C-alpha positions, -999 to 999 in steps of 0.1 A, spaced: 0 0 0 12 35 -8 24 53 23 28 91 21 38 110 52 33 147 59 56 162 86 44 196 98 61 219 123 37 228 152 30 265 155 61 269 134 69 307 138 62 305 176 83 274 179 113 291 161 111 319 186 110 295 215 141 276 204 164 305 213 141 320 240 132 291 262 116 315 287 87 317 262 78 280 267 44 275 283 35 312 278 9 326 254 28 339 224 17 354 191 38 363 160 26 394 141 26 402 104 45 430 87 43 463 106 31 444 137 -3 443 122 -22 410 126 -17 376 142 0 352 118 10 325 144 -3 315 178 9 292 205 -14 266 219 -20 288 249 -32 316 227 -55 293 207 -70 281 240 -80 318 246 -100 318 213 -78 342 194 -83 336 157 -57 339 129 -56 373 113 -68 392 144 -54 428 144 -30 432 173 -45 465 184 -78 447 191 -60 422 214 -43 448 237 -68 443 265 -68 405 262 -30 405 260 -28 426 292 -52 403 310 -35 370 300 1 382 295 2 375 258 36 381 244 38 395 209 69 390 186 75 408 153 79 385 122 115 374 118 115 357 84 152 354 82 152 332 113 121 312 102 136 306 67 169 293 82 152 271 107 129 257 80 160 247 59 174 229 89 142 211 97 137 200 61 173 188 58 169 166 89 136 151 76 152 143 43 174 117 60 144 95 65 134 90 28 150 94 -6 118 109 -19 109 143 -4 87 172 -14 91 204 5 56 217 4 59 249 25 81 266 50 69 241 77 56 211 58 73 182 41 59 152 23 79 119 24 72 87 4 75 58 28 60 32 5 78 -2 8 95 6 41 95 -28 58 90 -15 94 65 0 118 58 34 103 43 48 136 76 39 154 95 53 124 75 86 126 84 88 163 121 86 153 115 115 129 98 136 156 125 129 181 154 137 158 139 169 144 132 180 180 167 171 192 186 186 163 165 218 157 142 222 187 111 223 165 82 200 175 65 183 146 35 160 140 34 132 114 4 121 94 5 90 71 -20 80 44 -23 64 10 -25 98 -7 -13 133 -1 -48 144 8 -51 116 34 -16 124 47 -27 160 53 -59 148 70 -39 124 91 -16 152 102 -46 171 114 -57 141 134 -22 138 149 -24 174 161 -59 171 175 -53 136 190 -83 123 171 -70 87 173 -60 80 209 -48 45 201 -19 60 180 13 73 195 15 109 205 19 133 176 15 105 149 -15 92 130 -12 64 104 -46 61 86 -33 30 68 -34 11 101 -71 18 107 -98 -6 96 -125 5 72 -150 8 101 -124 28 121 -118 52 92 -156 57 87 -161 65 124 -131 89 124 -141 107 92 -177 110 104 -165 131 133 -143 156 113 -158 186 95 -154 187 57 -136 220 60 -105 202 74 -99 185 40 -70 199 21 -83 224 -5 -118 228 9 -120 264 18 -148 283 36 -168 290 4 -166 255 -8 -175 242 26 -206 264 26 -216 251 -8 -210 215 2 -231 221 34 -260 232 11 -257 198 -6 -259 180 28 -221 173 28 -208 183 62 -183 157 72 -152 141 56 -170 108 53 -199 124 35 -175 140 10 -157 107 6 -190 89 -2 -200 116 -27 -204 108 -64 -174 119 -84 -195 129 -114 -217 151 -92 -188 168 -75 -171 174 -109 -203 188 -123 -211 210 -93 -175 222 -86 -145 212 -107 -121 185 -115 -98 196 -86 -124 188 -60 -133 156 -78 -96 146 -75 -97 154 -38 -126 129 -34 -106 103 -53 -77 109 -30 -99 105 1 -108 71 -13 -72 61 -14 -65 69 -51 -32 88 -53 -37 115 -79 -10 140 -67 25 127 -71 54 140 -50 73 168 -67 110 164 -57 118 197 -75 95 226 -70 81 241 -103 95 275 -111 72 304 -102 53 321 -131 54 354 -113 75 368 -85 61 395 -63 78 417 -36 58 442 -17 55 456 18 34 481 38 54 510 50 61 516 87 49 552 83 31 571 55 54 581 26 48 613 7 78 618 -16 90 601 -48 125 598 -35 115 576 -6 92 555 -29 122 551 -53 143 535 -25 115 511 -15 109 500 -51 146 494 -58 148 474 -26 118 452 -35 131 448 -71 165 436 -57 149 410 -35 127 397 -63 157 395 -87 175 373 -62 146 348 -63 145 351 -101 181 342 -105 178 313 -80 153 296 -104 175 305 -134 148 326 -151 146 359 -168 117 384 -166 102 401 -197 81 426 -178 78 443 -144 47 457 -128 49 485 -103 20 496 -80 14 521 -52 -16 527 -29 -27 548 0 -42 534 32 -77 521 24 -85 519 62 -83 557 64 -112 567 41 -111 602 55 -78 607 38 -73 612 0 -72 578 -17 -51 568 -47 -43 533 -61 -25 528 -94 -1 505 -112 17 501 -145 34 473 -164 67 481 -181 76 458 -209 114 452 -214 131 452 -247 150 420 -237 143 396 -209 167 399 -180 175 390 -144 199 419 -139 189 438 -108 200 472 -121 182 469 -154 149 458 -138 152 485 -111 157 511 -139 125 499 -155 106 498 -122 116 534 -114 105 545 -149 71 530 -142 69 545 -107 75 580 -121 46 575 -145 21 567 -117 33 588 -88 12 617 -78 22 643 -52 -1 650 -23 -10 615 -12 1 595 19 13 562 4 10 532 27 22 504 4 41 498 -28 53 467 -46 66 451 -78 59 420 -97 82 402 -122 61 387 -150 66 370 -184 92 347 -169 111 322 -190 140 298 -183 173 314 -190 183 287 -215 151 293 -235 153 330 -240 147 340 -276 179 351 -294 179 386 -307 184 383 -345 200 417 -350 220 421 -318 236 387 -317 239 360 -291 254 383 -264 220 399 -256 201 401 -234 229 398 -209 267 402 -214 289 378 -195 302 407 -174 267 415 -162 261 378 -154 293 376 -134 284 408 -115 250 394 -105 265 360 -95 291 377 -74 265 398 -56 244 368 -49 274 348 -36 286 375 -12 251 381 2 245 344 6 277 340 25 277 372 45 240 379 49 213 396 28 221 432 20 258 430 27 263 444 -8 234 462 -23 225 491 -47 229 526 -33 194 532 -47 180 511 -18 189 540 6 204 540 40 179 557 64 149 539 49 119 559 64 97 534 46 110 504 64 84 482 83 78 485 120 91 456 140 92 467 175 94 432 191 117 415 167 140 388 180 176 384 170 184 365 138 203 340 160 215 317 132 223 340 103 241 370 118 275 368 136 265 398 157 232 382 168 243 346 176 228 331 208 250 335 238 253 308 265 256 324 299 
């Protein structure tokens, strides 16, 4: 029988914070979004208080004071590095791995001649010992069932299974039916709130009811994607593990500003900074961009202030992944849409018309050296190598600015701990 495992980091952002700050253990902790806006991660203690994901922090101030909730600013450098460490440890347990997200990994354990529940406990123990991140493991005969099993492992829906592990393949048909009859259909991978509401109108409220649904009816009322989900719930593996992530078709970089921005010069710095970050990602997937979109907007949550929202797409003559050329195009677009007299709250860029570097069309009249000369390629590769070794932003364009009045608020940000020599954890 096919055995797909999903290993998921518990409350991942909060867990990363606790690894280097053990005084946070057992305390209610939330991690906030950019500019310390909304809750994007909650500890178990905060979930027990009924705090939902996405709750604005300013609305939690009274509750935080009452229960001692500790708020941490997002520290994506730390979370990204801890994610790589966690995934590399998990990779030791199977030759076939798909890194699905920052805190989720699929493993193919098919054909392993051993007790997979005990093996999953080994995974949990090693990840915890080597990284400090607690994980749960769910196993099923398809990726959808593995996701559902992981949910069961977190909620302890199968008490007979070991702590933090659920293997649906070990349950009988009657055991699965009883279990799935207790779980809301909204817990199924890919069933969002709107789909759940539509399914409820059809009398489908539990996982078991969706599993028993007619494939033709689901396909007719919804789409082939949900029909494939039903097939996966019935043990038919329709989604194979992807060992290499597909290149992104678009790359976006945008942020809300820590304070309102009024002048073009400050917006220029932000746009160059965002373009630089997007170009790093573009080069990592060995692609070129044929267009760049730039947009700006004011704060829609302050309707009493003048509102403005605009964007523009700048088409490039030749596809490129050169930071300086793309920044030049972005600034050209920004100048076209900028209007004085507005308090800008957010800006961003999107790289589009992406194509693999080896498939770029050759310019018939300019020769094979275009769109990039070897010198420009070497410069970009050198910048990436230095920043990868010494830390992001070690070498950057002067156009990104120094004072950065547009930078995000992060009043409760922890140290990087693992990626900055000046912020390494100190043993006292």
